[in-house]
C-alpha positions, 0 to 999 in steps of 0.5 A: 884141274889136270893137263888134259881138262885145261887144254880142252877148256881152252880149245872150248873157249876159242871155238865159243870165240870163233862161233861168235865171229862166224855169226857176226858175219852171218848177221852182216851178210846184207850190210853195205861194205861189211868185210868178213872176219876170221879169228886167229889162233896160235900155240900157247906152251906152258909147263905140265903138272909135276910127273916122273915121265912125258912131255915137259910142256903142253901146247894150249891154244889162244886167240891170236888176233882178228883177220879180216878179208878186204876183197871186193864186195859185189856192186849193187846198182841203186840208181841214187845220185849220192850212192857211190862205190869203190871199185878197186882198193881204198876207203872213203873217210867220214868224221864221227865223234871228233875222229876220222874213220874209214869205211866201204859203205858209201850210202851217202846223202845231203842232209838238211845244211847241205853237207854230204853225209853218210847214212847216220849223218857222219860228214863224208871228208874231201880227199884234198882238204879232209873237211866236209863237203858242202853242196848247193841244195838249189843246184841243178844236176849232181854227178859224182864222177869216177875220180870222186870229184863231186859236180854241180851245175858243171862245177867241181864243189868237192871231191869224195876222198878215197884213201889207201891205208898202207898198214891195214893191221892197225885198223881198229874196228869201230862198228858200222863197218867202219875202222879207225887208224891210230897216229902214225909215227911218221906222217908218210904213214898217215892214210894218203888219198888215191890219186885216180880212184875208181868211184862208181855212182849209183852203186853201193858195194855189198858185204863180201860175206859168203853165207853158205861158207860161213854156215859150213863153219858154223856146223865145222865149229859146232861139230869141234865143240861136241868132239871136245865136250866128249873128250872132256867127259871122258877124261873126266870118267877116267879121273873118277875111275882112277880115283874109285880104284886107289880107294879100294887099294 
C-alpha cells in the first residue's frame, strides 16, 4: 500500500474513534455526573517508501489519549434527602468490587442494612475513616449539611467524603461515571479529603455534555470522513491510470 493510502487510512481510523467518543457523550447527556470526553491525537512520523526525491518522512495521525472536561455540570433539584451534589472541586468515593472509585454522581440512598450507598448499591465512604457510612433507619430527620456531615436527630453519624485528586491525568475510567486512581509512590499524592467542601443536599449534578456541540462535532467528523474517503478514491484511481499507462508502454 502506498504512502497516500496509508495516511488516509490512519486518518479514517482516528475519525471512527472520534465518532465513537462523540456518540458516547451524546448517549450520556442525561447521565448524572458524567464528564464530556474528547479524543486526543498526535503526529506519528514514519519513513516513506523508497524514492529519488520528495520528503524522507511522512506525518501519520495516531491516538494519543483521552481528554476529559471536569467542569461543573448543572445542579438539578430533586428534593430527595440522600441526593447530594458537589458544588466546586472534588469527587465522592465509593467502594466497588473491593476497590475505591471516585465519582460526581451523588444519587445516594439508604439500603436495607442501613448503609449509605450509591445508585448501584456501592457503599459511600466516609471522608475521615474511608469506611462505609452507617445510618439508623429508625432515626428521625436526616440531613446532609454543606460540609458533608450526615446528621440524624441532631447528631453527626458520618461525613460524606469529598476528595481532591491532584493528578487527574492518572484517573482511569471504570464506567458508570466512575474513575479509579492507581496507587501513588508518595502517600501525599493519594486522593485527599477536602477540609471544607460545598455539598448540596437534595441536588444531583447533571452531565456537562452540551448536546448541540456534540451534534456539531459529529457532523464535522462525518464530513471529514467523507473527504478522506474521496481522497482515497482519487488516489486509487490515479494508481490505476498509472498502471494502465505503464502497461501500454
